[in-house]
All heavy atoms as an XYZ file, in Angstrom:
635
protein
N     110.001    133.823     93.587
C     111.151    133.594     92.734
C     111.497    132.100     92.664
O     111.819    131.596     91.596
C     112.349    134.403     93.234
N     111.419    131.406     93.786
C     111.776    129.980     93.771
C     110.778    129.171     92.944
O     111.171    128.228     92.258
C     111.879    129.429     95.187
O     110.640    129.471     95.843
N     109.510    129.541     92.985
C     108.504    128.850     92.177
C     108.811    129.018     90.695
O     108.744    128.059     89.913
C     107.096    129.391     92.486
O     106.815    129.167     93.864
C     106.031    128.735     91.632
N     109.169    130.231     90.300
C     109.506    130.516     88.906
C     110.740    129.719     88.489
O     110.762    129.079     87.434
C     109.729    132.029     88.714
C     108.412    132.781     88.932
C     110.325    132.333     87.346
C     108.564    134.270     89.130
N     111.781    129.752     89.320
C     113.004    129.023     89.006
C     112.757    127.520     88.922
O     113.226    126.860     87.996
C     114.091    129.322     90.037
C     115.421    128.705     89.649
O     115.786    128.654     88.485
N     116.141    128.222     90.637
N     112.027    126.970     89.866
C     111.734    125.531     89.848
C     110.975    125.130     88.590
O     111.239    124.077     87.999
C     110.940    125.126     91.091
C     111.771    125.199     92.347
O     113.001    125.190     92.308
N     111.093    125.296     93.482
N     110.031    125.970     88.180
C     109.240    125.694     86.983
C     110.138    125.650     85.752
O     110.109    124.698     84.973
C     108.158    126.766     86.841
C     107.139    126.483     85.775
C     106.075    125.622     86.026
C     107.222    127.081     84.527
C     105.120    125.366     85.052
C     106.282    126.836     83.551
C     105.231    125.980     83.821
O     104.289    125.716     82.862
N     110.968    126.676     85.593
C     111.855    126.741     84.427
C     112.913    125.639     84.469
O     113.254    125.058     83.435
C     112.514    128.113     84.334
C     111.557    129.209     83.958
S     112.448    130.763     83.731
C     111.095    131.933     83.809
N     113.420    125.346     85.648
C     114.417    124.289     85.801
C     113.840    122.943     85.377
O     114.517    122.137     84.735
C     114.933    124.222     87.248
O     115.571    125.470     87.564
C     115.915    123.087     87.456
N     112.598    122.687     85.735
C     111.936    121.443     85.340
C     111.883    121.277     83.832
O     112.149    120.194     83.302
N     111.537    122.342     83.132
C     111.520    122.289     81.672
C     112.921    122.048     81.126
O     113.133    121.213     80.260
C     110.946    123.591     81.084
C     109.455    123.594     80.991
C     108.672    123.830     82.111
C     108.824    123.357     79.785
C     107.290    123.839     82.031
C     107.445    123.350     79.692
C     106.670    123.589     80.820
N     113.876    122.818     81.633
C     115.267    122.715     81.166
C     115.823    121.310     81.392
O     116.428    120.721     80.501
C     116.122    123.752     81.892
C     117.486    123.925     81.330
C     117.399    124.652     80.003
C     118.723    125.254     79.637
N     118.612    126.122     78.486
N     115.612    120.765     82.595
C     116.134    119.436     82.929
C     115.529    118.326     82.088
O     116.131    117.268     81.938
C     115.923    119.137     84.413
C     116.822    119.959     85.302
O     117.794    120.568     84.852
N     116.492    120.001     86.582
N     114.345    118.561     81.558
C     113.681    117.561     80.725
C     113.850    117.847     79.236
O     113.209    117.194     78.405
C     112.199    117.475     81.093
C     112.015    116.781     82.418
O     112.263    115.591     82.535
N     111.614    117.525     83.434
N     114.706    118.829     78.898
C     114.978    119.140     77.503
C     113.794    119.706     76.753
O     113.681    119.518     75.542
N     112.900    120.390     77.481
C     111.681    120.906     76.868
C     111.797    122.388     76.540
O     112.434    123.150     77.267
C     110.499    120.704     77.819
C     110.192    119.261     78.190
C     109.158    119.206     79.301
C     109.719    118.498     76.963
N     111.152    122.781     75.477
C     111.061    124.199     75.123
C     110.037    124.868     76.039
O     109.132    124.212     76.562
C     110.626    124.346     73.674
N     110.195    126.148     76.222
C     109.260    126.892     77.063
C     109.076    128.278     76.473
O     110.049    128.955     76.149
C     109.809    127.006     78.488
C     108.975    127.774     79.503
C     107.623    127.102     79.728
C     109.732    127.901     80.818
N     107.831    128.671     76.293
C     107.506    130.018     75.846
C     107.078    130.818     77.070
O     106.155    130.428     77.784
C     106.368    130.015     74.804
C     105.949    131.426     74.451
C     106.795    129.250     73.565
N     107.790    131.899     77.337
C     107.470    132.748     78.484
C     106.909    134.038     77.916
O     107.632    134.835     77.325
C     108.723    133.023     79.337
C     109.328    131.702     79.788
C     108.379    133.919     80.515
C     110.713    131.819     80.341
N     105.619    134.201     78.053
C     105.016    135.363     77.424
C     103.810    135.906     78.146
O     103.284    135.304     79.069
N     103.460    137.073     77.666
C     102.286    137.784     78.149
C     102.306    137.984     79.653
O     101.363    137.666     80.358
C     101.005    137.106     77.687
C     100.852    137.111     76.189
C      99.486    136.659     75.719
O      98.562    136.540     76.548
O      99.348    136.432     74.516
N     103.389    138.543     80.146
C     103.463    138.904     81.554
C     103.802    140.384     81.657
O     104.259    140.998     80.694
C     104.508    138.057     82.299
C     105.930    138.351     81.896
C     106.701    139.226     82.642
C     106.495    137.755     80.784
C     108.008    139.504     82.273
C     107.798    138.020     80.412
C     108.555    138.903     81.151
N     103.550    140.939     82.800
C     103.865    142.346     83.063
C     104.245    142.478     84.530
O     104.355    141.483     85.245
C     102.672    143.233     82.712
N     104.427    143.706     84.965
C     104.827    143.955     86.352
C     103.677    143.774     87.329
O     103.892    143.638     88.533
C     105.411    145.357     86.486
N     102.459    143.774     86.818
C     101.307    143.500     87.676
C     100.213    142.844     86.840
O     100.279    142.831     85.618
C     100.790    144.772     88.359
C     100.123    145.739     87.397
O      98.975    145.482     86.986
O     100.757    146.752     87.053
N      99.252    142.297     87.534
C      98.104    141.674     86.882
C      96.872    142.015     87.693
O      96.731    141.544     88.827
C      98.296    140.160     86.773
C      97.237    139.491     85.976
N      96.158    138.883     86.558
C      97.079    139.361     84.642
C      95.385    138.383     85.630
N      95.922    138.661     84.450
N      96.029    142.880     87.132
C      94.832    143.356     87.830
C      95.164    143.866     89.229
O      94.507    143.532     90.208
C      93.751    142.278     87.880
C      93.132    142.005     86.534
C      93.436    140.845     85.851
C      92.270    142.920     85.952
C      92.881    140.584     84.607
C      91.713    142.666     84.709
C      92.016    141.502     84.033
N      96.259    144.633     89.303
C      96.648    145.254     90.569
C      97.467    144.374     91.492
O      97.931    144.839     92.528
N      97.646    143.123     91.146
C      98.454    142.225     91.973
C      99.872    142.180     91.413
O     100.073    142.108     90.208
C      97.854    140.821     92.003
C      96.516    140.774     92.708
C      95.979    139.371     92.780
C      94.641    139.393     93.487
N      94.055    138.072     93.548
N     100.847    142.222     92.305
C     102.251    142.235     91.897
C     102.643    140.935     91.205
O     102.226    139.851     91.588
C     103.143    142.459     93.122
C     104.597    142.619     92.745
O     104.934    143.391     91.856
N     105.466    141.888     93.410
N     103.469    141.071     90.166
C     104.075    139.945     89.462
C     105.579    140.094     89.644
O     106.110    141.194     89.527
C     103.713    139.973     87.958
C     104.487    138.933     87.175
C     102.211    139.804     87.762
N     106.279    139.027     89.901
C     107.731    139.097     90.078
C     108.403    139.068     88.709
O     109.060    138.103     88.334
C     108.220    137.963     90.970
C     109.635    138.183     91.473
O     110.326    139.095     90.962
O     110.055    137.445     92.381
N     108.225    140.170     87.960
C     108.767    140.243     86.609
C     110.285    140.169     86.596
O     110.874    139.621     85.665
C     108.282    141.506     85.888
C     108.930    142.809     86.299
C     108.421    143.400     87.608
O     107.577    142.787     88.291
O     108.886    144.494     87.955
N     110.923    140.671     87.636
C     112.379    140.596     87.719
C     112.862    139.158     87.760
O     113.815    138.783     87.077
N     112.190    138.332     88.556
C     112.557    136.914     88.642
C     112.270    136.202     87.327
O     113.072    135.379     86.868
C     111.809    136.231     89.787
N     111.153    136.523     86.694
C     110.820    135.893     85.413
C     111.921    136.175     84.396
O     112.447    135.262     83.750
C     109.456    136.383     84.882
C     108.325    135.887     85.780
C     109.242    135.930     83.433
C     106.963    136.508     85.476
N     112.300    137.439     84.265
C     113.303    137.813     83.258
C     114.687    137.283     83.628
O     115.429    136.793     82.774
C     113.311    139.325     83.063
C     112.020    139.823     82.430
S     111.995    141.590     82.032
C     111.942    142.309     83.667
N     115.040    137.333     84.897
C     116.353    136.867     85.341
C     116.522    135.363     85.134
O     117.525    134.908     84.571
C     116.549    137.217     86.807
O     117.760    136.716     87.289
N     115.542    134.586     85.584
C     115.648    133.136     85.426
C     115.512    132.717     83.967
O     116.131    131.739     83.544
C     114.640    132.405     86.306
C     115.016    132.430     87.759
C     114.184    132.997     88.718
C     116.228    131.892     88.185
C     114.556    133.033     90.050
C     116.602    131.928     89.517
C     115.761    132.498     90.445
O     116.138    132.522     91.762
N     114.737    133.452     83.182
C     114.651    133.136     81.752
C     116.027    133.287     81.109
O     116.461    132.414     80.349
C     113.636    134.046     81.068
N     116.725    134.375     81.432
C     118.074    134.569     80.883
C     119.015    133.475     81.391
O     119.815    132.926     80.626
C     118.602    135.950     81.259
C     117.956    137.076     80.465
C     118.642    138.421     80.691
N     118.610    138.856     82.078
C     117.650    139.582     82.631
N     116.617    139.970     81.910
N     117.713    139.930     83.900
N     118.911    133.145     82.676
C     119.782    132.119     83.265
C     119.595    130.774     82.571
O     120.562    130.047     82.347
C     119.469    131.985     84.760
C     120.290    130.936     85.476
C     119.908    130.847     86.944
O     119.604    131.841     87.592
N     119.906    129.645     87.471
N     118.356    130.441     82.241
C     118.044    129.150     81.607
C     118.077    129.227     80.082
O     117.749    128.269     79.404
C     116.683    128.649     82.075
C     116.648    128.269     83.525
N     117.345    127.209     84.036
C     116.011    128.841     84.578
C     117.130    127.109     85.331
N     116.331    128.105     85.687
N     118.447    130.398     79.564
C     118.539    130.625     78.125
C     117.198    130.492     77.424
O     117.100    129.951     76.318
C     119.583    129.697     77.491
C     120.127    130.261     76.202
O     120.188    131.477     76.032
N     120.531    129.390     75.307
N     116.140    130.986     78.064
C     114.814    131.050     77.469
C     114.518    132.493     77.096
O     114.876    133.416     77.824
C     113.728    130.586     78.456
C     113.671    129.096     78.682
C     113.745    128.578     79.959
C     113.513    128.221     77.624
C     113.682    127.208     80.179
C     113.445    126.850     77.841
C     113.529    126.356     79.117
O     113.457    125.011     79.334
N     113.862    132.677     75.980
C     113.404    134.002     75.608
C     112.091    134.328     76.304
O     111.448    133.461     76.904
N     111.704    135.575     76.220
C     110.429    135.993     76.811
C     109.900    137.213     76.090
O     110.636    137.916     75.406
C     110.574    136.285     78.307
C     111.608    137.337     78.657
C     111.304    138.692     78.612
C     112.885    136.964     79.051
C     112.252    139.642     78.940
C     113.838    137.906     79.388
C     113.512    139.248     79.327
O     114.444    140.192     79.653
N     108.593    137.427     76.218
C     108.007    138.657     75.694
C     106.953    139.149     76.679
O     106.239    138.373     77.290
C     107.441    138.489     74.271
C     106.386    137.432     74.113
C     105.043    137.756     74.166
C     106.740    136.111     73.883
C     104.069    136.772     74.009
C     105.780    135.123     73.713
C     104.435    135.466     73.780
N     106.942    140.436     76.852
C     106.027    141.055     77.809
C     104.728    141.478     77.152
O     104.594    141.521     75.937
N     103.788    141.814     77.992
C     102.451    142.206     77.552
C     102.229    143.637     77.939
O     102.558    144.034     79.056
C     101.428    141.309     78.241
C     100.061    141.499     77.732
C      99.052    142.199     78.313
C      99.524    140.987     76.523
N      97.931    142.160     77.555
C      98.201    141.410     76.436
C     100.045    140.231     75.485
C      97.385    141.090     75.367
C      99.231    139.915     74.432
C      97.917    140.339     74.391
N     101.651    144.399     77.194
C     101.359    144.395     75.765
C     101.817    145.724     75.200
O     102.095    146.646     75.956
C      99.872    144.184     75.508
O      99.118    145.356     75.740
N     101.880    145.868     73.907
C     102.488    147.049     73.301
C     101.800    148.341     73.743
O     102.420    149.227     74.302
C     102.477    146.915     71.778
C     103.243    148.003     71.106
C     102.729    148.969     70.292
C     104.641    148.255     71.192
N     103.732    149.812     69.875
C     104.926    149.390     70.418
C     105.699    147.641     71.867
C     106.200    149.915     70.281
C     106.974    148.163     71.729
C     107.205    149.295     70.942
N     100.508    148.461     73.502
C      99.795    149.694     73.849
C      98.306    149.498     73.621
O      97.890    148.556     72.963
C     100.300    150.858     72.983
O      99.827    152.097     73.459
N      97.517    150.394     74.189
C      96.090    150.408     73.888
C      95.191    149.669     74.847
O      94.016    149.481     74.552
N      95.711    149.251     76.000
C      94.838    148.590     76.963
C      93.848    149.594     77.545
O      94.145    150.769     77.692
C      95.664    147.970     78.089
C      96.323    146.693     77.653
O      95.651    145.703     77.417
N      97.633    146.716     77.521
N      92.691    149.102     77.889
C      91.640    149.951     78.431
C      91.847    150.277     79.903
O      92.844    149.905     80.517
N      90.893    150.958     80.442
C      90.925    151.396     81.838
C      91.222    150.219     82.763
O      90.701    149.126     82.595
C      89.595    152.034     82.211
N      92.087    150.463     83.723
C      92.443    149.438     84.693
C      93.555    148.519     84.243
O      94.079    147.748     85.030
N      93.925    148.575     82.961
C      94.967    147.693     82.449
C      96.087    148.456     81.748
O      96.945    147.856     81.106
C      94.370    146.661     81.479
C      93.384    145.677     82.099
C      92.748    144.806     81.028
C      94.057    144.817     83.143
N      96.096    149.763     81.856
C      97.114    150.557     81.171
C      98.515    150.265     81.700
O      99.493    150.503     80.994
C      96.824    152.064     81.289
O      96.721    152.411     82.669
C      95.541    152.432     80.561
N      98.633    149.726     82.902
C      99.954    149.388     83.441
C     100.618    148.260     82.653
O     101.811    148.019     82.792
C      99.860    149.003     84.916
O      99.085    147.833     85.073
N      99.869    147.569     81.807
C     100.415    146.498     80.971
C     101.055    147.039     79.693
O     101.799    146.327     79.028
C      99.319    145.498     80.591
C      98.543    144.856     81.735
C      97.480    143.929     81.179
C      99.451    144.144     82.695
N     100.764    148.296     79.350
C     101.290    148.888     78.117
C     102.796    149.083     78.199
O     103.323    149.608     79.181
C     100.638    150.244     77.844
C      99.179    150.138     77.424
O      98.727    149.020     77.116
O      98.500    151.181     77.405
N     103.501    148.703     77.142
C     104.949    148.877     77.042
C     105.279    150.318     76.623
O     106.261    150.883     77.070
C     105.549    147.854     76.055
C     107.026    148.111     75.807
C     105.337    146.435     76.582
N     104.452    150.884     75.750
C     104.644    152.267     75.307
C     103.350    153.049     75.495
O     102.269    152.476     75.612
C     105.097    152.356     73.821
C     106.418    151.633     73.606
C     104.030    151.842     72.882
N     103.483    154.376     75.497
C     102.317    155.248     75.612
C     101.823    155.631     74.222
O     102.610    156.023     73.369
C     102.678    156.502     76.398
C     103.083    156.201     77.820
C     103.529    157.434     78.562
O     103.111    158.539     78.283
N     104.412    157.226     79.532
N     100.520    155.486     74.003
C      99.873    155.911     72.758
C     100.548    155.349     71.502
O     100.694    156.047     70.502
C      99.813    157.435     72.684
C      99.017    158.017     73.825
O      97.939    157.537     74.146
N      99.559    159.029     74.467
N     100.983    154.098     71.555
C     101.588    153.392     70.420
C     102.873    154.052     69.923
O     103.318    153.793     68.819
C     100.581    153.235     69.268
C      99.407    152.376     69.639
C      98.229    152.940     70.118
C      99.476    150.999     69.533
C      97.155    152.156     70.476
C      98.405    150.201     69.891
C      97.236    150.782     70.363
N     103.480    154.894     70.743
C     104.696    155.623     70.364
C     105.921    154.867     70.860
O     106.194    154.848     72.060
C     104.652    157.032     70.961
C     105.865    157.856     70.618
O     106.856    157.362     70.073
N     105.807    159.138     70.941
N     106.719    154.283     69.966
C     107.877    153.501     70.395
C     108.949    154.323     71.109
O     109.813    153.761     71.767
C     108.419    152.895     69.094
C     107.848    153.730     68.009
C     106.566    154.301     68.516
N     108.880    155.633     71.003
C     109.839    156.502     71.683
C     109.371    156.903     73.078
O     110.054    157.661     73.764
C     110.068    157.770     70.858
O     110.608    157.452     69.600
N     108.217    156.407     73.491
C     107.643    156.798     74.780
C     107.348    155.569     75.646
O     106.204    155.127     75.778
C     106.363    157.610     74.542
O     105.836    158.066     75.768
N     108.412    155.014     76.229
C     108.257    153.830     77.077
C     107.531    154.170     78.373
O     107.742    155.231     78.956
C     109.623    153.245     77.435
C     110.464    152.654     76.318
C     111.831    152.245     76.848
C     109.760    151.473     75.686
N     106.710    153.241     78.811
C     106.114    153.348     80.141
C     107.131    152.810     81.152
O     108.190    152.304     80.775
C     104.840    152.495     80.231
O     105.201    151.125     80.017
C     103.778    152.940     79.224
N     106.800    152.875     82.405
C     107.667    152.300     83.435
C     107.871    150.807     83.172
O     108.990    150.299     83.228
C     107.049    152.518     84.817
O     107.809    151.881     85.812
N     106.784    150.100     82.881
C     106.866    148.675     82.566
C     107.694    148.460     81.299
O     108.530    147.574     81.216
C     105.477    148.065     82.421
C     105.429    146.754     81.709
C     104.667    146.448     80.628
C     106.179    145.560     82.002
N     104.906    145.136     80.223
C     105.828    144.580     81.059
C     107.123    145.230     82.962
C     106.364    143.305     81.055
C     107.668    143.946     82.947
C     107.275    143.003     82.001
N     107.504    149.296     80.293
C     108.251    149.187     79.046
C     109.747    149.365     79.277
O     110.565    148.648     78.692
N     110.112    150.304     80.122
C     111.514    150.523     80.430
C     112.117    149.296     81.120
O     113.221    148.877     80.795
C     111.684    151.767     81.310
C     113.135    152.130     81.484
O     113.853    152.328     80.516
N     113.560    152.210     82.725
N     111.382    148.724     82.054
C     111.840    147.510     82.733
C     112.020    146.365     81.736
O     113.037    145.679     81.743
C     110.837    147.086     83.831
O     110.768    148.131     84.805
C     111.238    145.785     84.493
N     111.050    146.169     80.886
C     111.073    145.062     79.934
C     112.188    145.227     78.896
O     112.913    144.274     78.618
C     109.725    144.973     79.213
C     109.581    143.880     78.164
C     109.639    142.502     78.806
C     108.285    144.064     77.389
N     112.342    146.397     78.358
C     113.261    146.602     77.243
C     114.684    146.906     77.708
O     115.645    146.455     77.109
C     112.723    147.695     76.309
C     111.461    147.160     75.644
C     113.769    148.123     75.287
C     110.695    148.138     74.825
N     114.805    147.639     78.768
C     116.151    148.047     79.213
C     116.647    147.218     80.379
O     117.750    147.330     80.809
C     116.156    149.531     79.576
C     115.886    150.386     78.353
O     116.428    150.171     77.288
N     115.020    151.379     78.502
């Protein structure tokens, strides 16, 4: 969390724009601190977008925001990202 905050703070303090994108709750089975990313982005007034809508292949389905391209069927990651 401190690494994420320090990174965003550096951009903010230098008046720089920052695009925070293509992240999820894990990456190839390794944990990602998505809570810290989203929390510090809001704190620093940066937007963000998560990865990815749907259709990832085997081993990467945890990155899908919805199941089978259905916007009414959020995955666990989708619920975290959207709600």
